[in-house]
C-alpha positions in Angstrom: 16.7 3.9 36.0 18.6 7.1 34.8 16.6 9.1 32.1 18.3 9.7 28.8 20.2 13.1 28.9 17.9 14.9 26.5 14.9 14.4 28.6 16.9 15.3 31.9 17.7 18.5 30.2 14.2 19.4 29.4 13.2 18.5 33.1 15.7 20.9 34.5 14.3 23.6 32.1 10.9 23.3 33.9 12.3 23.5 37.3 10.1 20.9 38.5 10.2 17.5 40.0 8.8 15.4 37.1 6.8 12.2 37.6 6.1 10.3 34.5 2.8 8.1 34.8 2.2 5.2 32.4 -1.4 4.7 31.4 -3.3 2.6 28.9 -4.6 4.3 25.7 -8.0 3.5 26.6 -7.7 5.5 29.9 -6.7 8.7 28.3 -8.3 8.6 24.8 -11.6 7.5 23.2 -11.1 5.0 20.4 -13.8 4.8 17.8 -14.4 3.6 14.3 -15.3 5.7 11.6 -18.4 5.3 9.2 -18.7 3.0 6.2 -17.7 4.5 2.9 -17.3 3.2 -0.8 -15.4 4.6 -3.7 -18.6 4.7 -5.6 -20.1 7.1 -3.0 -17.1 9.3 -3.1 -17.4 9.4 -6.9 -21.2 10.1 -6.7 -20.7 12.9 -3.9 -17.5 14.7 -4.8 -16.5 17.6 -2.6 -13.8 19.2 -0.4 -13.6 17.0 2.5 -10.8 14.4 2.6 -11.8 10.7 3.1 -9.4 9.1 5.6 -9.7 5.2 5.6 -7.1 2.6 5.4 -4.2 4.5 3.8 -2.0 7.3 4.9 -3.3 9.5 1.9 -7.0 10.4 1.3 -9.2 8.0 -0.4 -10.7 10.9 -2.1 -12.8 13.9 -1.5 -16.5 14.0 -0.6 -19.3 16.7 0.1 -19.7 15.7 3.8 -17.7 15.2 6.9 -18.2 13.5 10.2 -14.9 14.5 12.3 -13.7 17.9 13.1 -10.5 18.8 15.0 -10.0 15.3 15.8 -6.7 14.7 14.0 -5.3 11.4 15.2 -6.3 8.2 12.9 -5.1 4.7 13.2 -5.5 2.3 10.4 -7.7 -0.7 11.7 -7.7 -3.1 8.6 -6.0 -3.9 5.3 -2.4 -3.6 4.0 -1.7 -0.4 6.1 -2.9 -1.8 9.4 -1.6 0.0 12.5 -0.4 3.2 10.4 -0.8 6.5 12.2 -2.1 9.6 10.4 -2.5 13.3 11.3 -5.4 15.0 9.5 -6.5 18.4 10.6 -9.9 20.2 10.3 -13.0 18.8 8.8 -12.8 15.4 7.3 -14.7 12.0 6.7 -13.2 9.3 8.7 -14.0 5.7 7.3 -14.7 2.6 8.8 -11.2 1.1 8.5 -9.8 4.1 10.7 -9.9 4.5 14.4 -9.9 7.8 16.0 -7.9 8.3 19.3 -9.5 11.3 20.8 -7.9 12.7 24.0 -10.3 12.7 27.0 -8.6 15.4 29.0 -6.5 17.9 27.2 -5.4 19.3 30.7 -3.5 16.1 31.1 -2.5 15.0 27.6 -1.7 17.1 24.6 -3.2 15.5 21.4 0.0 16.3 19.2 2.1 14.6 22.0 -0.2 11.6 21.8 0.5 11.5 17.9 4.3 11.5 18.1 4.0 8.7 21.0 1.8 6.5 18.6 4.1 7.0 15.8 7.1 6.3 18.2 5.4 3.1 19.3 4.6 1.9 15.6 6.2 -1.3 16.2 4.4 -2.0 19.4 1.2 -1.2 17.7 2.1 -3.7 14.7 2.7 -6.5 17.4 -1.0 -6.0 18.5 -2.2 -6.6 14.8 -3.2 -10.2 13.4 -1.9 -11.0 9.9 -4.0 -14.3 9.2 -6.5 -13.5 6.5 -7.1 -9.6 6.2 -4.6 -7.8 8.5 -6.5 -6.2 11.6 -6.2 -4.2 14.7 -8.6 -5.1 17.4 -9.7 -1.9 19.3 -9.7 -3.8 22.6 -6.1 -4.8 22.2 -5.2 -1.2 21.0 -6.8 0.3 24.3 -4.5 -1.8 26.4 -1.4 0.0 24.7 0.7 1.8 27.8 1.9 5.1 27.1 3.8 7.6 29.0 2.3 10.8 30.5 4.9 13.2 31.7 3.5 16.8 32.9 1.7 18.8 30.2 4.4 21.7 30.2 7.1 18.9 29.2 4.8 17.4 26.7 4.2 20.9 25.1 8.1 21.4 24.9 8.6 18.1 23.1 5.9 18.9 20.8 7.4 22.2 20.1 10.8 20.6 19.4 9.4 17.8 17.3 7.3 20.0 15.1 10.2 22.1 14.4 12.5 19.2 13.6 9.7 17.7 11.3 9.3 21.0 9.3 13.0 21.2 8.9 13.4 17.5 7.9 10.4 18.0 5.3 12.0 21.0 3.8 15.4 19.4 3.5 13.9 16.1 2.1 11.9 18.1 -0.5 15.0 20.1 -1.6 17.1 16.9 -1.8 14.3 14.9 -3.6 13.7 17.7 -6.3 17.4 18.1 -6.9 17.7 14.2 -7.1 14.7 13.9 -9.4 16.2 16.2 -11.8 19.6 14.2 -12.0 18.0 10.8 -12.2 15.1 11.7 -14.7 17.4 10.7 -17.9 19.0 7.9 -15.9 15.6 6.5 -15.0 14.4 6.6 -18.6 17.6 4.7 -19.5 17.1 2.0 -16.9 13.4 1.6 -18.0 14.5 1.3 -21.9 17.3 -1.3 -20.7 14.8 -3.3 -18.6 12.2 -3.5 -21.4 14.9 -4.5 -23.9 16.2 -7.4 -21.8 12.8 -8.5 -20.7 11.7 -8.8 -24.4 15.0 -10.5 -25.2 14.7 -13.2 -22.5 11.2 -14.0 -23.3 11.8 -14.0 -27.0 12.8 -17.8 -27.8 13.0 -16.8 -31.7 15.8 -14.5 -30.9 19.3 -15.8 -31.4 20.7 -13.5 -28.9 18.6 -14.9 -26.1 21.1 -17.1 -24.0 18.2 -19.2 -22.9 16.9 -20.1 -26.3 19.6 -22.6 -27.5 18.9 -26.3 -27.0 15.6 -25.5 -25.3 12.2 -27.1 -26.5 9.7 -24.3 -26.3 5.9 -24.7 -27.0 3.7 -21.7 -27.8 0.4 -21.7 -26.1 -2.5 -19.4 -25.6 -3.2 -18.0 -22.0 -6.4 -19.8 -22.1 -4.6 -23.2 -22.5 -2.3 -22.5 -19.5 -4.7 -21.1 -17.0 -7.4 -22.7 -15.1 -11.1 -21.7 -14.8 -11.8 -19.3 -11.8 -15.1 -18.6 -10.0 -17.3 -15.7 -9.4 -18.8 -15.2 -5.8 -22.3 -16.2 -4.8 -23.6 -13.0 -2.8 -26.9 -14.6 -1.9 -26.9 -15.7 1.8 -23.2 -14.7 2.0 -22.4 -13.1 5.5 -18.7 -12.7 5.1 -16.8 -9.4 4.5 -14.1 -9.1 1.7 -11.6 -6.7 0.4 -12.5 -5.4 -2.9 -9.9 -4.8 -5.5 -11.4 -2.5 -8.2 -9.7 -0.9 -11.4 -8.0 1.8 -9.2 -6.6 -0.5 -6.6 -3.6 -1.6 -8.6 -0.9 1.2 -9.2 0.3 1.3 -12.6 3.8 2.2 -11.6 4.8 -0.5 -9.2 2.1 -3.1 -10.2 1.1 -3.5 -6.5 -2.4 -3.4 -4.8 -2.2 0.0 -2.8 -5.9 0.6 -1.8 -8.8 -1.7 -1.2 -12.3 -1.3 0.4 -14.1 -3.5 2.7 -17.5 -4.9 1.2 -20.1 -7.5 2.0 -23.3 -8.6 0.3 -25.1 -5.4 1.0 -22.4 -2.8 0.1 -20.7 -4.8 -2.9 -20.8 -2.9 -6.1 -22.3 -4.8 -9.2 -18.7 -5.4 -10.6 -17.5 -7.1 -7.3 -17.8 -10.5 -8.7 -14.4 -12.4 -9.2 -12.9 -14.6 -6.5 -9.1 -14.3 -6.6 -6.5 -16.7 -5.0 -2.8 -16.2 -4.0 -0.7 -16.0 -7.2 -3.4 -15.3 -9.6 -2.5 -12.8 -12.3 -4.9 -10.0 -12.8 -5.0 -7.7 -15.8 -7.4 -4.8 -16.1 -9.2 -5.2 -19.4 -10.8 -1.8 -19.4 -8.4 0.7 -21.1 -5.9 -2.2 -21.3 -3.0 -0.1 -22.7 -2.5 1.4 -19.4 -1.1 -1.9 -18.2 -2.7 -2.2 -15.0 -1.6 -5.7 -13.7 -0.4 -7.6 -10.6 0.0 -10.9 -8.9 -2.2 -11.4 -5.9 -0.1 -11.6 -2.7 -1.2 -13.8 0.2 -2.8 -11.0 2.1 -5.5 -10.7 -0.8 -6.1 -14.6 -1.1 -9.9 -15.4 -1.7 -10.8 -11.9 -1.8 -12.9 -10.1 -4.6 -11.8 -8.3 -7.7 -13.9 -6.3 -10.1 -15.1 -7.9 -13.6 -12.8 -5.2 -15.1 -10.0 -7.7 -14.3 -9.2 -10.9 -16.3 -8.2 -13.3 -13.9 -5.3 -15.8 -14.9 -4.6 -18.6 -12.7 -1.6 -20.6 -14.0 -1.8 -24.3 -14.4 0.4 -25.7 -11.6 3.4 -27.7 -13.0 3.1 -26.1 -16.3 3.7 -22.3 -15.9 4.7 -20.0 -13.2 2.4 -17.1 -12.3 5.6 -14.9 -12.6 6.2 -16.2 -16.2 2.7 -15.0 -17.3 3.0 -11.8 -15.5 6.3 -10.8 -17.2 5.0 -12.1 -20.6 2.1 -9.5 -20.2 4.6 -6.7 -19.9 6.3 -7.3 -23.2 6.0 -4.9 -26.2 4.4 -7.8 -28.2 1.5 -8.0 -25.7 1.1 -4.2 -25.6 1.0 -4.2 -29.6 -1.7 -7.0 -29.4 -3.8 -4.9 -27.0 -3.5 -1.8 -29.2 -4.6 -3.9 -32.3 -7.3 -6.0 -30.7 -9.0 -3.5 -28.1 -12.3 -2.0 -29.1 -14.3 1.2 -28.2 -13.2 4.7 -28.4 -14.4 6.4 -25.0 -13.6 3.4 -23.0 -11.4 1.0 -25.0 -11.6 -2.6 -23.8 -10.7 -6.0 -24.6 -12.5 -9.1 -23.7 -11.3 -11.8 -21.4 -11.8 -14.4 -24.3 -9.7 -12.4 -26.8 -7.0 -11.5 -24.1 -6.6 -15.2 -23.5 -6.0 -16.0 -27.0 -2.7 -14.4 -26.9 0.1 -16.8 -27.1 3.3 -17.0 -25.2 6.4 -19.2 -25.2 6.3 -22.1 -22.4 9.9 -23.5 -21.8 10.6 -25.9 -19.1 9.8 -24.8 -15.6 13.6 -24.7 -14.7 14.2 -22.1 -17.5 11.3 -20.1 -16.5 12.4 -20.0 -12.9 16.0 -18.7 -14.0 14.6 -16.0 -16.4 11.9 -14.9 -13.7 14.8 -14.5 -11.2 16.7 -12.2 -13.6 13.7 -10.1 -14.4 12.7 -9.9 -10.7 16.2 -8.4 -10.0 15.5 -5.8 -12.7 12.2 -4.8 -11.2 13.5 -4.4 -7.8 16.2 -2.1 -9.2 13.8 0.0 -10.8 11.2 0.3 -8.1 13.2 0.2 -4.9 12.9 3.4 -2.9 15.9 2.6 -0.7 18.1 2.5 -4.0 16.3 5.4 -5.8 16.4 8.0 -3.0 19.7 9.6 -2.3 21.7 8.6 0.7 21.1 12.2 2.4 17.6 11.8 2.5 17.9 8.3 4.3 20.4 10.0 6.6 18.0 12.9 7.6 15.0 10.6 8.1 17.1 8.4 10.4 18.5 11.5 12.3 14.9 12.7 12.8 13.9 9.2 14.1 16.9 9.0 16.4 15.9 12.4 18.0 12.2 11.5 18.3 12.9 8.3 20.0 15.3 10.1 22.5 12.6 12.8 23.1 9.9 10.1 23.8 11.9 7.6 25.9 10.6 7.7 29.3 11.5 4.2 30.3 
């Protein structure tokens, strides 16, 4: 099979007859798991060494390290499973991150392996399991076949891709900064517009609400429209869970961005509340920060902090999304400001939060309004719509050349 022209040109520059071997990742690299780490340990032992665990960004910084000059990391569990990171120097590798340490650097360049793994991202994802907590088994990862061209060719490819990466990053930063300046005012206007329409569509006393006419609406407290939830029983429990603490939910996009794995031995004292798919959770500590989300399928039957009020919608009466959007109204924010207590760590009790009343129109009306509000959220938070076309094109151009340079099939 004829190689792509870019590879052929690089081979000609070497002046050698090039043979490309394919070997399993386990043959050329050592795959190991890091050490167990918790957010509490990071808080208690803050330092200068980044903690690399299940996300692409450091979980925090700690005063000890367990890894040096072993830069490749592969997320083994959680929402970012299969993600590839590059972290130089000394750092702490967590137990949700695999190392991929090159066995013989005379045969395989570490940076080349990194680019190969990034390029094989879709193949790595195909090795993952997504039933329950997403996971990547080390034995499956070790079977991944990768190309091993001569070291001199690897080094040339790395040189080109590093240069391309630097240029792309610089252009992206410049375009993003320019775009941010242009979009800042526009974004504020969109947020105000979204808040206005959300409050309008959820206010059935407002004559301008097109859904208010001819609709029978009851006002009920959150406690009346939600079901009782359970706490976990840790005694004799041998299972592991993903823990959603107060920093796990992003305040900007209302999504769970980072969790840690816990069990009966490692669970913090606040790890108590069992959550299910479609539960609405709201942080009752510093409630005006508006930290809330709807539990997605991947966190079904996992554990949330007691710092959250868990609202489980009564099926057939109210949609989870209806509760969620009502918690984002100005009326609810005013309720929180008036009823929270404490100065250093203001909070509102679950009992008091559940006394807040919301309108309950028929399910059909709820569904129609939720669909409209979902579109507003998508418009505001979508990265693809928010970033300029130039950045997207630059990234696609980089990915195109990366795939060409690493195509040895």
